[in-house]
N, C-alpha and C positions, 0 to 999 in steps of 0.2 A: 504494500500500500504506500502511496506517495502522500506525505503529510505536507500540506500547504500552510505556511506560517502567515497569518494575517498581519495587519499593520502593527509593527513594533515602532510606533512613531512617538517621538518625544517633542512636546510643544512648549512654548513659552507660557507663562502665567497669564490669566485673563484678569485684568484690573477691574475690580468691582465698581470703581468710580466711572468706568467707561460704559456702563450698562444701566438700563432701566428695566426692571422687571415689573410686570403688572401684578396686581393682587391675585393670590392663588384662590381659585374657586373651591367648591366642595370636593371632598375626596372622590376620586373616580378610579375605576380599574381599567388598566390598559392591557390589551392582549398582545402577546408576543408570538412570533413565528420563528422557526429555526430552519436553516437550510445550509448544508455543506459546512457544518461547524461554525455557523455565524447566526447571530440573533438580530431580528428585525422587528420594527413596529411602525405604525403610521405616523407621519409627521408632515409639517407644512412650512415652507419658506415663502412668505408673502402668498401669491396665488398658486404656487407650485406645490402640489400634493404628491407624496411619494412614500415608499417604505424605506425607512432609514436603518442603517446598520447601527446597532447599539455598541459603541466602542469606548469603554472606560479607559483604554490605553491611549486615548487622544485627549489632550486638554483643550481642544478647539473643535467646534462643530464645523462641518464642511458641506458644501452643496455642489452637485454635479449636474448642471443643466445649462444649455445655451441661452435660456431665458435671462440669465444673470450676466451675460457678456457685456451689456451696456452699463452695468452698475459701476460707479466710480471706484477706482482702486485706491485704497487707503493704507497701503503698506504691503508687507509680505509676511507670510507664515512659513517658518523654516522647519522642515521635518528631517529627521535622521533615521536611517534604517539600522538594523542590527549589524550589517556588514560595514557600516560607516558611510555608505552612500547617502547623499542628501537630495532634497527636493524642495524648491522654493515655489510657492503658489501665491496668487494675489489674495489679499484680504479685502473684503467688501462688507457693507452693513445692509442687512435686510430690515425692512420696516417692522415685520413681526414674524416671530418663529413660534410655531405651535408644536409642543411636544407633550404628550399625555394631556393633563389638564393645566399645563403651564402656558401662558401667553407672554412671550418675552419681546419687549419693544426695542427697536433700534439695536439689533443684536449683531455683533461682529462675527463673521464666518469666513472660512477659507473657501475659495472657489477652485474646485479641482479641475484638472485637465479632462477634456471630453474623450476619455479613452475607455475601451471595454474593460469591465472588471472594477472600475472605480465607482463606488456607491456614495450617495449622500450619507452623511454620518452625523449622529447625535453624540457628541463627546461629553466629557465630564463637566465641562463648563456650564451646561444646562442645569445640572442638579446641585451645584455648589451651595445654593441658598436654601436647600430643602432637606427633608428627611425622606428616604425612599426605601420601600420594601420590595425587593426583587424575589418574587415567588416563582422561581424557575421550575420547580416541580410541577406547577400548574400553568406554566407559561403565561404569567401576567405580572404586572407590577403596579404599585400604588405610590402616589406622592403624598407625603405627610399623613401616613396611616395612623389610626388610633384603634386600640391602645398601643403604646410602644412596648416592645419586648424588653426583657432583661438584657442589659448591655454588658459587654466585656469590660473589665476594669482597665485593661491595657488599651489605650486608644490607637487608632491608625494614624499614620503620618501622611501628610499631603506635601509632596515635593516633586519637582520636575513636571508639575501639572498633572500628576497621577496619584492614585491611592496606593500607599505602601502598607502592607499588612505584616505584622510580626508573626513569623512561622518558625518551625524547627524541623530540620532534616537530620535524623539521627540525633547526635548530641550538639549539633551546631545551630545556633540561633541566627536568623537572617531575615531580611525584608524581602517581600514578594510584591511585585506589581500586580494589582487586580485588573486583569486585562480581558474584558469581554470580546475585544476585537481580535484576539489571538485564537486561531482555530485549534491550537493544542498548547499544552503547558511546555515552557521552554526554559532551559538553563544554559549557562555558559559552560562550554566544554572544560575550560580551565578550572572551574569549581569542582567538576567531577574528578578531574585529574588530581586535585588536591585532597579529595575525600572519596576515594574509590570504594571504601568499605560501605558506603551508604547507598550504593547503586548496583543494579544488575544489568549488564549489557544484554541487549536483545538482538539488534541488527543495525546495519548501515541503511540509511534512507536518504532521499533527495528532497529538498524543499526550496522555497524561495523566501527572500526577505521582502520588506515593504517596498523596496525600489525595484522589485521584480528580478533581482539578481539570483541566479541559481546557486544554491548552497549545499554542499555535502553536510549531512548531519548523521548523528547516531541516535538510535532509540534505546532508552534505558527504562528500567523500572525503579522507582524510589522505594526503598525498603520500608521506611517509616517517615511519614510526613504529618506533622501536628499543626493544625490550624484552630485557633480559638479553643484549645484544650482537647479537641477531638483528633484522634489518631487515624489517619488514612493509610492504608497499605495497598501496594500494587499499583500506585499511580504511574501512568506512563508519561515520560518526559522526553522531548526532543532536545538534544544537545547540539549547540552550534557555537562557532567561534564569534564571541562578542567583543573581541579586542578592538575592532574598529569603532564600535560604539563607545567603549571605555576610553579610547583616546580623546574623544570629544567630551564625554561626561565621565571622568574617572570615578566619581562616587555613585554612579547609577547602579542600582541593584543588578544582580546576575541571574535573577529568578523571576519568571513571569507565570502567574497562575492563569491558564487559558481555559478555553471552552470545555475541554474534557473534564475538568475539575469543577468549574463554576456552575455548569448546567445541572449538576447532580445535587445541588444544595440550594437553600434559600438564604438570602443575605439582606441584612438591614443596615443602612448607613444613615447616621445623623451627621450630615456633611458639615454644618456650621460648627459643631462641637467635636468633630473627629471621633465619634463613638460608633460602635458597630456590633453586629451580632451575626452569628453563623450557625446554621443547623443542617 
């Protein structure tokens, strides 16, 4: 089987001063759909309605439609892939972005190239002022649900425009990017080389990074992965060389929780207070 690695894109922070969010209406349930290791839901950029990729590994939402070619360019959004290749795309502002029951006014988004395989994306920026319950077991999510579940005492971190969760592999504590846009869980091959006792090699595989570069990878099984106090065994992880990414961002984590782990559980995030829950 060929494993395709979805976007491992690192974005700049979104300044709260640059956005205006409309008041959030009553709680509503939004249905999700899954296809080829990716998660989608309905969204709308001005008059453009589409199914957007839910990508928590991107700190910036993006739109892919020629309808926005005439919008004024207000800067650039810079992306880096796991191999170190980069992509610069125009930044524009849409008058209104609809995502679930959020109505976001004058919202900055990246305008993607009109190429096959590039989807409009709802990134983490849309949710940063809300609490969100992702009920992946039933393929739905809620904004500002009530009642709130019991939250873990250890908060998550927000850095590099993404959520970083404290996890443990074997006896090693590390941070993992919570990346719904990655079609499989990924780790730096250098980390496995440093801790071979925590992994079981399965086979060599072929994948691609966010810049569509072909990458040789190895498939492993994590012997013991602990998230939020729960131990997961037998998690499959694709190992790739992330040296190029770490040359640009030396402190960026080496571990990405992807679709194969995320979709099997439910997740609650209180984004303003960096609190979370996992079951």
